[in-house]
N, C-alpha and C positions, 0 to 999 in steps of 0.2 A: 634439245635446245641444236639449231641449225649451226656453226661454224659465223656461220654471217649474222645474226641474229645476235650470240654471243658478242662478237665483237659489237654490234651498235650497243647493246647493253652496256659495255664496257664505256663506250666512249661517254654515251650519256652521263655515266657516273661520272666519269672524268672531269667532264664541263659544267656539271651541278656541283663537283666538290671545288671545282674554282671557283666559280662564283661566287660560291659561299663564300671562300678564302679570302676575294678583293673583296665582298660586299662587307668580312665583318671585321677588316682591319681597322685597326686606333688609325691609322692614315690617311692622309687620300691617298689615295688612287685614279689614277685620271690618264688614259689615251688618246690619241686623235689620229686621224691619218693624213697622208702627206699635205692634204688643202687646209690640213686644219681643223677638220670637224671633227668634234668634241663623238666618240662611241661608246666608253668606258669614265663613269662621276660614281662611285663609292657611297656607301652610307656617310664614312669621312671625308672623305672634298661637301657634301653636302654640308656634314658643319663647321667644318673648317669656311667656308666659302659662304653661306649662310640660301647659297642656289641649292635648287634641289636637283633630278637627274632629269626630269621629266623638263625642266628649264632650259638645261645645257645641252642634253645628247642632239648632235643634227642641228640644234637647232643658234647656239651661241659659240660666235670662233674663239679657238684655244686664245686667243691675242687678246684677250678681252679680261683674262683672270690676269692679264701682269701690266704695270705701268707701261708705257707707251716706248718700245725700243727691244725692249726685254725680250719677249719672244725670240726676237732673230738672235738675240744675243746668246741665249742658251743654244738653238741649234748650231752655228757656228760654233758654240763650244765642246760639241756631241760629235760633229765631223773631223774635231779637230785632235790629234792624237795628244794634245798635253795637261787633257783635264779628265780620265783617267782612260784614254787609250782610244780611239777613233768608233765612235756610236754608245760611248758608255760618259755619261758625268758625273767625277766623284760630289759628293752631299758638298753642296751649296750654299750658303744664306742668303734668298733673296729676300724681297717684299709684293704678295700679290693683293689684285685689288677685292674686294669683297663683294656681295650686292648691293650693302648697305654707300658702298665707296672708300670705305674704308680700307687704310694699305695696312696688310698680314703681314709680320714680318714668318719668314716659314723654312724650313730645308729641302733641297730638293736634291734627292738623287733620280737620275734619267738614263736611260739608254731607247736605240733606235732600234726598230725590225726589222728584221729584215730580210726577204724572199730566199725561193730555194735558187735561186741566180741572186743573188746579194743584190738586191734592190732595195731599195730600203720606200718600205711601206705601212710603218707607223712613227709612233712615239708611245716610250711611255714612260712616267713619275710621278715618283709616291713624296708626299706632299706631309710630311711633319712641324706642326705648328711650334714655334718656337716661342710663343706671350709664354704661358708658364713659368719655364726654364730660364729666360730672359727676367722674369719676375719675381723668381727665386735668387738671383744672381746679383739681382736689383736691393735686395734684402738682405745679402750676404754680406756687400757691400758698403749697408748704410752699417747695420749692426759693426763691423768692421773695424768703420770708421767711428762706430759710438765705444767702443774698445777701447782703438787708442784715442782718442778725444778724453775717457775718464783717466785712463793711465799718464797723462799727458797734468790732467787737470791736479791727481792726486801730487805729482813731482812735483811741478811748481807751484801750487799750495808750499809743500814745505818748505820751497825755497825761496818763495813769498814771505814767506813768515819769517823766517830770516833775517830777510835784508829790510825787510820794513821795522822789525824792535832795532839792527842799527844804526839806519835811517834816522827816525822819532827823533832818536836822543840831540844830536846835534842840533837836526834841522831846529826845535824850539829852542835853542840857544841861538842863534845865528834871527829866531824872528824875532827874541827878546831883546836883544844889544842892537838891534837892527834897529826896532822902536824904538828903546834909553834915546840912543840918538840923536831920530830922528827927532822927541823931543827939544831935545838940547840945540839943535841947528834951529839958527836965527831963521823967517819965513825966509827973507830975500836970498838966502843962500842956497849958490848950485849946487851944492853936494845933497839936497832935501831930493831932488828928482834920481838919483845917482839910488838910494836910501831906500826912496817908497817901490823902486824895479825892484830893490831886493825883497822888500819885505812881502810884495803881490808873488814875485816867482817863487819863494820858499814858500810863503801862504798853497800857493798851488802842486807844490812839493808834499804839502804835507796830507796838503786829501787825497795823492796818490798815493802816497801811504797809507792813507784808512780805505781806503778801497783795498790797498794791496790788502792789511789784514781780513779787512772783513772777504774777503776772498781765499784766504787762508787759514779760515773759520770756519767750513764746511765739515765741522764733526759731525754726529749722527746728534740731530736734535732729537730734546726729548717730544716727547705724542704728545697729542693729548685733541681732545675735540673744538675744532675751528669750524666758524661760521663765515662763511668763507666768503659770501653778502655784503657782510659784516667789515671784517679785513680789507675788501675791495675799496668800501664806502672811506674805510677807514683813511685810506692811504691817499685816496683823491681830495678826501678835505684841504694834504698839505699840498696838493699839486695842483687843485683848482683855481687859487686866488693871488698864485704867484703871476705876474705880467706874462710870461712862452704861452701862456694856456688863457689870456685871454681872448684870443682867433680860436679858439678850438672849442670844436661842439665835440661834447662827449652823452653820445649816450649810453646808456644803465640798460639791459635787457636781462634783470637778472631774475632767476625763475625760487618766486614766493614760498617756496617751500622743501628747496633745500636742503639732505640732509645733513649733518655735518660731519664734516671733512678727520680725514684724518691727520691732523700735523700737530706742524708747530705757528702759532700765531707772527709771530714776529719775521720769525725769517719768510712769509709768506708773503707779509706785507712787505717790504724788503724787494721781492722777486712781482712783484705785482706793481711798484711806484719804478721799478729800473722799467719794464714793459711798457711804461706808460708813458715814463718820459723819452726813450729809444725812438719810441711812434712817433708822441709831439717831436723829436730833433726830425723825423723821418718827412715828417710834413714842412716844416720849417715851421715851425711856430700858426700854420693856414690850413684849417683841413675837418675833419671826422671820425671819431676814435668808438671804437663801438666795444660794449664790455656784455661781454652776453655770458650768463651761467645758468647749464640743464646737468639734471640727472640723464645718463643711461642708460635706465634701469637691463637694459640685455646683460648688460662688460659691470654692470655697477659699478658707475665710474660717474665722477662728479666731472663735469667738462668748463672748463672757465677757459674766455677764448676771446682776447685781441687783436682788433680789426681796424688796419689803419686806412687815408685818405692816402700818404705817403708815395716818396718817389719809387716803392719797390726795392729788391734788392738779387742786383742778378744773378741768373744760375750760378756762377763761376766762385762764388763767394759763400753763396750757403749753406757748405759745407764747413767754414771757415769764421762766420756769425758773434759762435760759443768760443773760439781760440780766444784764449786771453792778449791783452794792450791788440785787436785784432780789432782794427777801427778804420772810419773812408773819413770822418772829419777830419777838418782841418788841427793843425797842432797845435797842441793848446788849447782846445776844442772838447775833448774827453780821453781815459784814459785807456778806455777799452776794454776795460772788466765788468762792466755792470752787467752783459750779458754773463759772461763770465761764472759772473757771481750765484746770477740767479739762478744758468742750470746747472749750478753745483748744487744748489740749495735741493732745486727737484730731483736729484738723481739722487740725493740723504734722503728727499721723501721714495724711493723706490718708482719713481715717473721718469716720462723724461720731454722733454720741451719738442711738442713741434710745430715747423712752418712750412707755411703754406706763401709762396710771393708771387706779382707778376710787376715786369717793370711798369713804370706807368700807370698804376693801376693801384697798387695798395701791398698790404701785408698782411698775414694771420699765424700771430701766436696761441698756439694750441694747447693747455695744460693738462691732463687727465689726472687725478687726486681719489683716493681709497678714503669711501666711506668711513667713518670712525663706527665698531663695530655696536652693536650694540645701542643706536642714539636714534631719535625719532626726529623725521620731515622740521625744519622749524618752519612753526605755523604762522600763514600769509600772515605777515604787517610787521613782523618781528625784527627782521635784518632790515639793511640797506632795501631796501621795493626798489622796481625797476621804474626806471624815471620815463 
Protein backbone atom coordinates (compact mmCIF):
# COMPACT_ATOMS: atom_id res chain seq x y z
CA UNK A 1 0.00 0.00 0.00
CA UNK A 2 1.40 3.41 -1.00
CA UNK A 3 1.67 6.23 1.53
CA UNK A 4 -1.09 8.15 -0.24
CA UNK A 5 -3.55 5.23 -0.06
CA UNK A 6 -2.63 4.61 3.57
CA UNK A 7 -3.28 8.25 4.42
CA UNK A 8 -6.59 8.19 2.52
CA UNK A 9 -7.60 5.05 4.39
CA UNK A 10 -6.71 6.59 7.74
CA UNK A 11 -8.67 9.75 6.88
CA UNK A 12 -11.72 7.65 5.91
CA UNK A 13 -11.49 5.70 9.16
CA UNK A 14 -11.12 8.89 11.18
CA UNK A 15 -14.12 10.46 9.43
CA UNK A 16 -16.17 7.31 10.00
CA UNK A 17 -15.19 7.29 13.67
CA UNK A 18 -16.24 10.93 14.18
CA UNK A 19 -19.50 10.39 12.27
CA UNK A 20 -20.31 7.43 14.53
CA UNK A 21 -19.27 9.43 17.60
CA UNK A 22 -21.59 12.32 16.70
CA UNK A 23 -24.43 10.03 15.62
CA UNK A 24 -24.38 7.87 18.76
CA UNK A 25 -24.30 10.76 21.25
CA UNK A 26 -27.30 10.80 23.59
CA UNK A 27 -27.13 14.60 23.61
CA UNK A 28 -28.15 16.58 20.57
CA UNK A 29 -25.25 17.86 18.45
CA UNK A 30 -26.06 20.58 15.93
CA UNK A 31 -23.60 22.47 13.71
CA UNK A 32 -24.37 25.36 11.39
CA UNK A 33 -22.33 27.59 9.10
CA UNK A 34 -22.11 31.31 9.72
CA UNK A 35 -25.20 31.91 7.58
CA UNK A 36 -27.24 29.68 9.92
CA UNK A 37 -27.51 26.71 7.54
CA UNK A 38 -27.43 23.43 9.48
CA UNK A 39 -25.05 20.72 8.25
CA UNK A 40 -24.85 18.41 11.30
CA UNK A 41 -28.00 17.20 13.08
CA UNK A 42 -27.53 13.93 14.98
CA UNK A 43 -29.98 11.36 16.41
CA UNK A 44 -29.94 13.07 19.82
CA UNK A 45 -31.06 16.33 18.18
CA UNK A 46 -33.83 14.44 16.35
CA UNK A 47 -35.10 12.95 19.62
CA UNK A 48 -34.97 16.32 21.38
CA UNK A 49 -36.62 18.50 18.72
CA UNK A 50 -38.89 16.08 16.86
CA UNK A 51 -37.33 17.08 13.52
CA UNK A 52 -35.44 14.60 11.33
CA UNK A 53 -32.00 15.37 9.94
CA UNK A 54 -33.49 15.39 6.43
CA UNK A 55 -35.96 18.10 7.48
CA UNK A 56 -33.27 20.27 9.03
CA UNK A 57 -30.02 20.01 7.06
CA UNK A 58 -29.80 22.85 4.50
CA UNK A 59 -33.56 23.43 4.82
CA UNK A 60 -34.43 25.08 8.13
CA UNK A 61 -32.46 28.02 9.53
CA UNK A 62 -30.84 27.49 12.94
CA UNK A 63 -32.78 30.45 14.39
CA UNK A 64 -36.06 28.53 13.98
CA UNK A 65 -34.98 26.21 16.80
CA UNK A 66 -35.02 29.04 19.35
CA UNK A 67 -37.55 31.54 20.65
CA UNK A 68 -37.22 34.91 18.90
CA UNK A 69 -33.93 36.70 19.54
CA UNK A 70 -32.25 33.81 21.42
CA UNK A 71 -29.96 32.73 18.53
CA UNK A 72 -28.52 36.27 18.24
CA UNK A 73 -27.97 36.35 22.01
CA UNK A 74 -26.07 33.04 21.83
CA UNK A 75 -23.77 34.38 19.08
CA UNK A 76 -23.17 37.54 21.10
CA UNK A 77 -22.12 35.46 24.11
CA UNK A 78 -19.90 33.22 21.95
CA UNK A 79 -17.98 36.29 20.79
CA UNK A 80 -17.71 37.69 24.31
CA UNK A 81 -14.89 36.79 26.74
CA UNK A 82 -17.34 36.74 29.67
CA UNK A 83 -19.08 33.37 29.14
CA UNK A 84 -16.21 30.91 28.88
CA UNK A 85 -13.79 32.86 26.69
CA UNK A 86 -14.06 34.12 23.12
CA UNK A 87 -15.45 31.38 20.90
CA UNK A 88 -16.85 29.33 23.78
CA UNK A 89 -20.09 29.24 25.74
CA UNK A 90 -20.17 27.61 29.15
CA UNK A 91 -23.20 25.36 29.90
CA UNK A 92 -26.30 27.57 29.94
CA UNK A 93 -29.96 26.74 30.46
CA UNK A 94 -32.19 27.84 27.58
CA UNK A 95 -35.38 26.83 25.79
CA UNK A 96 -35.69 25.53 22.24
CA UNK A 97 -38.80 25.27 20.09
CA UNK A 98 -39.70 21.72 19.03
CA UNK A 99 -41.41 20.71 15.80
CA UNK A 100 -44.73 20.74 17.70
CA UNK A 101 -44.11 24.32 18.86
CA UNK A 102 -43.41 23.24 22.44
CA UNK A 103 -40.68 25.07 24.37
CA UNK A 104 -38.24 22.50 25.76
CA UNK A 105 -35.72 23.35 28.50
CA UNK A 106 -32.18 22.28 27.62
CA UNK A 107 -28.56 22.95 28.53
CA UNK A 108 -26.36 24.35 25.76
CA UNK A 109 -22.59 24.14 25.51
CA UNK A 110 -21.33 25.77 22.30
CA UNK A 111 -18.22 26.80 20.43
CA UNK A 112 -17.20 28.67 17.29
CA UNK A 113 -15.10 26.88 14.67
CA UNK A 114 -12.29 28.86 13.01
CA UNK A 115 -10.27 28.25 9.82
CA UNK A 116 -6.51 28.42 9.60
CA UNK A 117 -6.66 32.21 9.26
CA UNK A 118 -8.76 32.62 12.37
CA UNK A 119 -11.97 33.36 10.49
CA UNK A 120 -15.27 32.08 11.89
CA UNK A 121 -16.60 29.26 9.72
CA UNK A 122 -19.21 27.49 11.84
CA UNK A 123 -20.78 27.07 15.27
CA UNK A 124 -21.44 23.79 17.04
CA UNK A 125 -23.59 23.13 20.07
CA UNK A 126 -24.26 20.24 22.42
CA UNK A 127 -27.93 20.17 23.50
CA UNK A 128 -28.78 18.30 26.73
CA UNK A 129 -32.46 17.68 27.46
CA UNK A 130 -33.21 19.02 30.96
CA UNK A 131 -36.76 17.67 31.26
CA UNK A 132 -35.82 14.45 33.13
CA UNK A 133 -33.58 16.36 35.56
CA UNK A 134 -36.13 19.10 36.18
CA UNK A 135 -38.88 16.51 36.72
CA UNK A 136 -36.68 14.71 39.27
CA UNK A 137 -35.91 18.00 41.03
CA UNK A 138 -39.64 18.78 41.25
CA UNK A 139 -40.32 15.32 42.64
CA UNK A 140 -37.53 15.69 45.22
CA UNK A 141 -38.87 19.11 46.22
CA UNK A 142 -42.37 17.68 46.56
CA UNK A 143 -41.06 14.78 48.68
CA UNK A 144 -39.10 17.22 50.83
CA UNK A 145 -42.20 19.38 51.36
CA UNK A 146 -44.23 16.30 52.30
CA UNK A 147 -41.59 15.23 54.84
CA UNK A 148 -41.47 18.72 56.33
CA UNK A 149 -45.27 18.79 56.43
CA UNK A 150 -45.40 15.36 58.12
CA UNK A 151 -42.94 16.44 60.82
CA UNK A 152 -44.82 19.71 61.29
CA UNK A 153 -48.14 17.88 61.59
CA UNK A 154 -46.74 15.44 64.16
CA UNK A 155 -45.33 18.25 66.32
CA UNK A 156 -48.44 20.37 66.03
CA UNK A 157 -50.62 17.36 66.85
CA UNK A 158 -48.94 16.97 70.24
CA UNK A 159 -49.10 20.70 70.88
CA UNK A 160 -52.76 20.85 69.81
CA UNK A 161 -53.77 18.03 72.16
CA UNK A 162 -52.17 19.76 75.14
CA UNK A 163 -53.69 23.16 74.34
CA UNK A 164 -57.15 21.70 73.64
CA UNK A 165 -57.36 19.82 76.94
CA UNK A 166 -56.17 22.86 78.90
CA UNK A 167 -58.71 25.18 77.25
CA UNK A 168 -61.70 22.82 77.09
CA UNK A 169 -62.63 22.86 80.81
CA UNK A 170 -62.49 26.66 81.33
CA UNK A 171 -64.52 27.12 78.14
CA UNK A 172 -67.16 24.73 79.42
CA UNK A 173 -67.39 26.76 82.62
CA UNK A 174 -67.74 30.04 80.69
CA UNK A 175 -70.54 28.60 78.55
CA UNK A 176 -72.45 27.14 81.51
CA UNK A 177 -72.28 30.24 83.75
CA UNK A 178 -72.97 32.66 80.87
CA UNK A 179 -76.03 30.61 79.90
CA UNK A 180 -77.27 30.57 83.53
CA UNK A 181 -76.80 34.33 83.82
CA UNK A 182 -78.70 34.84 80.55
CA UNK A 183 -81.64 32.78 81.87
CA UNK A 184 -81.81 34.89 85.05
CA UNK A 185 -81.89 38.24 83.26
CA UNK A 186 -85.22 39.83 82.33
CA UNK A 187 -86.01 39.98 78.57
CA UNK A 188 -85.43 43.74 78.36
CA UNK A 189 -82.06 43.79 80.15
CA UNK A 190 -79.27 45.44 78.09
CA UNK A 191 -76.77 42.85 79.33
CA UNK A 192 -78.55 40.01 77.48
CA UNK A 193 -76.93 41.03 74.16
CA UNK A 194 -73.45 41.02 75.74
CA UNK A 195 -74.00 37.61 77.34
CA UNK A 196 -75.35 36.21 74.05
CA UNK A 197 -72.17 37.41 72.35
CA UNK A 198 -70.04 35.73 75.05
CA UNK A 199 -71.94 32.44 74.57
CA UNK A 200 -71.60 32.69 70.77
CA UNK A 201 -67.84 33.32 70.86
CA UNK A 202 -67.26 30.67 73.55
CA UNK A 203 -69.20 28.22 71.39
CA UNK A 204 -66.94 29.04 68.46
CA UNK A 205 -63.91 28.43 70.68
CA UNK A 206 -65.38 25.05 71.63
CA UNK A 207 -65.62 24.17 67.93
CA UNK A 208 -61.97 25.13 67.45
CA UNK A 209 -61.00 22.99 70.44
CA UNK A 210 -63.02 20.10 69.01
CA UNK A 211 -61.15 20.45 65.71
CA UNK A 212 -57.85 20.57 67.58
CA UNK A 213 -58.66 17.34 69.38
CA UNK A 214 -59.68 15.64 66.14
CA UNK A 215 -56.45 16.85 64.53
CA UNK A 216 -54.41 15.61 67.48
CA UNK A 217 -56.03 12.14 67.47
CA UNK A 218 -54.31 11.14 64.24
CA UNK A 219 -52.85 7.98 65.74
CA UNK A 220 -52.55 4.84 63.68
CA UNK A 221 -56.14 3.72 62.98
CA UNK A 222 -57.53 0.21 63.34
CA UNK A 223 -57.61 -1.11 59.78
CA UNK A 224 -60.54 -3.11 58.48
CA UNK A 225 -62.36 -3.72 55.17
CA UNK A 226 -64.19 -0.52 54.20
CA UNK A 227 -66.93 -0.10 51.60
CA UNK A 228 -65.78 3.23 50.14
CA UNK A 229 -68.93 3.89 48.13
CA UNK A 230 -71.13 3.33 51.20
CA UNK A 231 -68.86 5.52 53.34
CA UNK A 232 -69.14 8.37 50.79
CA UNK A 233 -72.93 7.96 50.59
CA UNK A 234 -73.33 7.97 54.38
CA UNK A 235 -71.21 11.10 54.67
CA UNK A 236 -73.25 12.88 52.00
CA UNK A 237 -76.48 11.94 53.79
CA UNK A 238 -75.50 14.26 56.66
CA UNK A 239 -74.53 17.12 54.33
CA UNK A 240 -76.94 17.13 51.39
CA UNK A 241 -79.92 18.30 53.48
CA UNK A 242 -78.07 21.27 54.92
CA UNK A 243 -79.13 24.66 53.56
CA UNK A 244 -75.60 25.43 52.33
CA UNK A 245 -75.81 22.46 49.90
CA UNK A 246 -79.24 23.24 48.39
CA UNK A 247 -77.72 24.96 45.31
CA UNK A 248 -74.90 22.45 44.85
CA UNK A 249 -75.37 19.65 42.34
CA UNK A 250 -73.60 16.49 43.52
CA UNK A 251 -72.77 13.91 40.84
CA UNK A 252 -71.72 10.46 42.07
CA UNK A 253 -69.80 8.32 39.59
CA UNK A 254 -69.15 5.39 41.92
CA UNK A 255 -67.62 2.18 40.53
CA UNK A 256 -70.21 -0.51 41.47
CA UNK A 257 -67.71 -3.39 41.72
CA UNK A 258 -65.16 -1.52 43.82
CA UNK A 259 -63.07 -3.74 46.16
CA UNK A 260 -63.11 -3.06 49.88
CA UNK A 261 -60.42 -0.59 50.96
CA UNK A 262 -57.99 -1.17 53.79
CA UNK A 263 -58.87 1.60 56.22
CA UNK A 264 -60.90 2.96 59.10
CA UNK A 265 -64.48 3.74 58.03
CA UNK A 266 -65.08 6.44 60.65
CA UNK A 267 -61.90 8.33 59.84
CA UNK A 268 -62.37 8.03 56.07
CA UNK A 269 -65.94 9.34 56.40
CA UNK A 270 -64.53 12.35 58.22
CA UNK A 271 -62.01 12.92 55.39
CA UNK A 272 -64.69 12.71 52.70
CA UNK A 273 -67.00 15.07 54.61
CA UNK A 274 -64.17 17.58 55.22
CA UNK A 275 -63.26 17.65 51.53
CA UNK A 276 -66.94 17.91 50.51
CA UNK A 277 -67.52 20.85 52.86
CA UNK A 278 -64.30 22.48 51.62
CA UNK A 279 -65.54 22.10 48.01
CA UNK A 280 -68.92 23.61 48.87
CA UNK A 281 -67.23 26.59 50.50
CA UNK A 282 -64.94 27.03 47.47
CA UNK A 283 -68.08 27.18 45.27
CA UNK A 284 -69.77 29.64 47.69
CA UNK A 285 -72.77 27.33 47.96
CA UNK A 286 -73.47 27.09 44.21
CA UNK A 287 -71.85 24.79 41.63
CA UNK A 288 -71.21 21.15 40.80
CA UNK A 289 -69.30 18.62 42.87
CA UNK A 290 -68.40 15.35 41.15
CA UNK A 291 -67.36 12.42 43.34
CA UNK A 292 -65.88 9.46 41.48
CA UNK A 293 -64.45 6.13 42.58
CA UNK A 294 -62.52 3.64 40.47
CA UNK A 295 -60.03 0.80 40.77
CA UNK A 296 -56.62 1.11 39.11
CA UNK A 297 -55.76 -2.52 38.42
CA UNK A 298 -52.23 -1.74 37.26
CA UNK A 299 -51.32 -0.03 40.53
CA UNK A 300 -53.82 -2.03 42.60
CA UNK A 301 -55.27 1.14 44.08
CA UNK A 302 -58.76 2.36 44.86
CA UNK A 303 -58.95 5.95 43.60
CA UNK A 304 -61.41 8.50 45.03
CA UNK A 305 -61.73 11.90 43.31
CA UNK A 306 -63.59 15.04 44.43
CA UNK A 307 -63.86 17.64 41.63
CA UNK A 308 -65.54 21.00 42.24
CA UNK A 309 -66.30 23.96 40.02
CA UNK A 310 -65.13 26.46 42.61
CA UNK A 311 -62.79 29.41 42.44
CA UNK A 312 -59.65 27.24 42.38
CA UNK A 313 -56.50 27.48 44.48
CA UNK A 314 -53.68 29.89 43.52
CA UNK A 315 -50.41 28.09 42.83
CA UNK A 316 -48.67 29.84 45.73
CA UNK A 317 -51.21 28.32 48.16
CA UNK A 318 -51.12 24.73 46.87
CA UNK A 319 -48.20 23.78 49.13
CA UNK A 320 -49.89 25.36 52.17
CA UNK A 321 -53.50 24.14 52.07
CA UNK A 322 -52.72 21.18 54.35
CA UNK A 323 -50.88 23.33 56.90
CA UNK A 324 -52.75 23.51 60.23
CA UNK A 325 -54.65 26.79 60.69
CA UNK A 326 -54.03 27.90 57.10
CA UNK A 327 -57.24 29.33 55.66
CA UNK A 328 -58.23 31.97 53.14
CA UNK A 329 -61.69 32.33 54.68
CA UNK A 330 -62.79 35.42 56.58
CA UNK A 331 -62.12 35.56 60.33
CA UNK A 332 -64.64 33.41 62.16
CA UNK A 333 -65.55 31.38 59.07
CA UNK A 334 -63.16 28.48 59.58
CA UNK A 335 -60.41 27.02 61.75
CA UNK A 336 -58.04 25.95 58.95
CA UNK A 337 -57.92 22.42 60.38
CA UNK A 338 -60.31 20.52 58.07
CA UNK A 339 -57.82 19.70 55.32
CA UNK A 340 -54.98 19.26 57.84
CA UNK A 341 -57.01 16.65 59.66
CA UNK A 342 -57.89 14.92 56.37
CA UNK A 343 -54.23 14.93 55.31
CA UNK A 344 -53.12 13.40 58.62
CA UNK A 345 -55.78 10.67 58.45
CA UNK A 346 -54.86 9.67 54.88
CA UNK A 347 -51.18 9.71 55.80
CA UNK A 348 -52.07 7.33 58.63
CA UNK A 349 -53.59 5.10 55.94
CA UNK A 350 -50.23 4.99 54.16
CA UNK A 351 -51.24 7.33 51.34
CA UNK A 352 -51.29 11.00 50.28
CA UNK A 353 -53.96 13.43 49.14
CA UNK A 354 -53.09 14.78 45.69
CA UNK A 355 -54.38 18.16 44.53
CA UNK A 356 -54.76 19.71 41.09
CA UNK A 357 -56.31 23.13 40.73
CA UNK A 358 -56.82 25.93 38.23
CA UNK A 359 -57.94 29.36 39.33
CA UNK A 360 -61.40 30.14 37.95
CA UNK A 361 -62.00 26.52 36.89
CA UNK A 362 -61.98 24.36 40.01
CA UNK A 363 -60.07 21.82 42.08
CA UNK A 364 -59.67 18.06 42.16
CA UNK A 365 -58.64 16.18 45.31
CA UNK A 366 -57.47 12.62 44.60
CA UNK A 367 -57.09 9.96 47.30
CA UNK A 368 -55.51 6.61 46.38
CA UNK A 369 -56.10 3.78 48.90
CA UNK A 370 -54.91 0.20 49.08
CA UNK A 371 -57.52 -2.56 48.72
CA UNK A 372 -58.03 -4.84 51.71
CA UNK A 373 -56.23 -8.17 51.14
CA UNK A 374 -58.35 -11.20 50.28
CA UNK A 375 -61.58 -9.28 49.73
CA UNK A 376 -63.69 -9.57 46.62
CA UNK A 377 -65.12 -6.69 44.60
CA UNK A 378 -68.45 -5.48 45.99
CA UNK A 379 -71.41 -6.87 44.14
CA UNK A 380 -73.15 -4.37 41.89
CA UNK A 381 -75.93 -2.54 43.68
CA UNK A 382 -74.68 -3.46 47.17
CA UNK A 383 -73.11 -0.09 47.97
CA UNK A 384 -73.89 3.49 47.10
CA UNK A 385 -74.50 3.28 43.35
CA UNK A 386 -73.59 5.97 40.89
CA UNK A 387 -76.13 8.74 40.75
